[in-house]
N, C-alpha and C positions, 0 to 999 in steps of 0.2 A: 505495499499499500504507500503511495506517494506522498500522504499526508494530506494537501490540497484542502479540498471543501467537502471532506467527508460528512455525513449527515448520519448515519447510523451502522447497523450492523446487519446483516444477512450469514445466517450459518445453516446449513442441512446436515443432519447426522441420521443415521441407520440404526437403530437399535434393536437386538434380538429379543423382543418382549411384544405381546400383543398389544394392539392400540388401547385398550380398554386400562392396562396395567400400566402403559407410560401417562395416559392422563391422570391416573391416580397418583403416580409420582410426584406431581405436578400438584395435586390436590389436596392428599393426604400429609399432615403437620410431621407425623414420623419420617415419611419418606423423604418429604422436602428437605426438612433438617439433615438427613443423612447425606445428600448431594448438593445442596446448595452452600456454597462457600467452599466447596473444593476439598482440600485436604484440612481446610481448618475447622474450628470447632462451631457448631450452631446448636447452642443447648434447648432441648424440645421447650422448657418452661418459658422461652423466650419466643417461641413461633405461635402467631395466632394469625388463623385463617378463616375468614368468613367466606366462603366459595357461591358468590352469588353474584348478578349485577348489582353495584353500587356495593357490595360488602368489600370489607378492608383486609390487608393481609399486612403483618410485619415480622420481622426476624431479626435478630442481632448475630452477626458474625465474631466471634471471640479469637482473637490470636494473644499471645504474650504481650501484654502492657497496652492493648488497643482493644477498643469494642467500634465496631462500625455496623450501625443501625441502616435499615432499608424497611420501605413501608411504601404501599401502595393500594389502589383500589380495583379491584374486577369490573371491566368494562362490558364484557361479553363471558358466558360461561356456555361451552356447547358440549357437553358431555357425550361421544366422547373425543370429537374431533377439535376441539381446540379452546384457547382463552385467549382474551385479551386483557392487559392489567397495565395498570401504571407501576412505574416504579421511581423511587428516589433516593435517593445515598443520603441518608440524614446526617452524614458530616460533610456533604460536597460545598463548599462556600459559593460554587458558583450557581447553585441550585435556590433560586429565594424563595423563601415563603410566600405561598400563595399560587406558585405555578405546581401544575401536575407531574412535573419532572418528565421522563423518558416514556414511549408507552412501547410495553412489548407484545407483541404478537407471537403464538405459538400455535401451529397447525399439526395435528398427529394423522398421518394417512397410512391404513393398515394397506400393507404391501403382501397381505398372505403370509403362508408358512410359519406364523407366529412373530413377524417382524414389522417395525414401524417406522414409517420415516418422519423425523420431527424438522418442521420449517419453523426457523428462528429469526425473527425480524425485530430488533429495536430502533426505535425512532424518537426525534424530538428536536435535537439541535441545541439539545442543552451543554453539550460536552463539547472540548475542542477535540480536534482530528486523534492529537497524542492520546487523549482521554479515551477516544471509541477504539484506539488500537488497544490500549489497555485492557480496556473492559472487552473486547473480543477474545484476548486472551484468557480473561477470568472465565469468560463463558464458555471457551472451549476446555477448559480444566474441570469444571463445573459440569459439563457435558459427558467427560472421562467420568467423575465420580459417577454419575448418574446411570451410564453403561455398567459400572462394577454395582451400584446399587440394585439394577437390574436383575443381573447377574446372582446375585447372593439372596435375593428376595423375589423371587419369580412370582 
């Protein structure tokens, strides 16, 4: 990526899990805490999910010496096909209060044979190109953790 005028993130991954299982991994607090944050710790008691349009979600990633709060609101919930939700990094100075933050759209497509394609898109223009690049690396790590979660908890 050349930096330039980057406005978001687009990622596609295939998971060896049924569509409903991948959807559940995004909507169950136990699953979400297990993979969101990659290798970092997300204490289950710091996760809140009201999975319905207009419902709020929040969690805290805990690393040595730092806590990173994230939160947002579900805009669309279409089980098992996908979710649209807002995403705010509570520690990001560039994201003023009152803005919705970034919008994350995830679509789950059943590919048959127990595999599911996840199409991920993050938009909003609230991050610099360098921040989008770092966030993309973060999501890639999260999706590696998601793949491991799905393999160990089918």
